[in-house]
C-alpha positions, 0 to 999 in steps of 0.5 A: 879228294886228291887221290881221286882227283890225280885218278881222273887227270891222269885218265884224261891225259891219257884220254887228250894222249890217246884221241889225239894220236899223241906221243906221252914222254914223260915230262909232257904227260906229267905237263898234261897230268897237271893241266888236268888238274887245273881243268878239274879245280877249276869246276869241271868234270871229268866228262864235260874235260872229255868231250872238250878234248874230242872238240877240239880233236874234231875241229881243231883250232888254228894254232892246232892242239896240242895241249889241255893249257889252251883247252882251259881258256875256252872250254867253257865257249866250246862246253855251250857249242856242243849243248846248243848243237845236242838241243837243236839235233834233240828238236828235230830228233822230236820233228822227225820221229812220228809220235804214238798217237799216229802208230797207234791208230794205223794199227788200230785201222789195219787191224779192223781191216783185217777184221772186216775182211775175216767176217765177208768170209766167214759170213760173221756179222756180229757186233764184238768185231767192232 
C-alpha cells in the first residue's frame, strides 16, 4: 500500500507543478509530495485532489495557490462546489436536449409526408402505405 500511495502522491505532485506552472525544486517537490500523501491518507482520492487543484488554478485564493497545504483545508468545500456545478450543468442539459420521443415523432411525420407524395405521383392508393 505504501508503494502505491507514494506513486499516486508523486502523480499528484507532478500534476500540481504542471498545472500551476511552477518550477519544482527538490525541496518543494518533497514538500508537495508529503502534502499529497497527507491528503490521500485523509481519505481523498487522486481524482478529487486533482479536481481541487484544477479549481484552485482557475479560481485562485486571495493570497495565491502556492502549495497543496492550503488545499487540505478547503478541499471538501471545493468538492461540494464542483458537485453542485456538475448537477446544475446536468439539469441544464436535460432541459435543453429534446427528448427522443419528439425526434422520433418528427421522423415519422416526415416519412408520412414522403409516402403520401409518392402515392400521389404513382397513383397507388393502398392501405400498405399508411
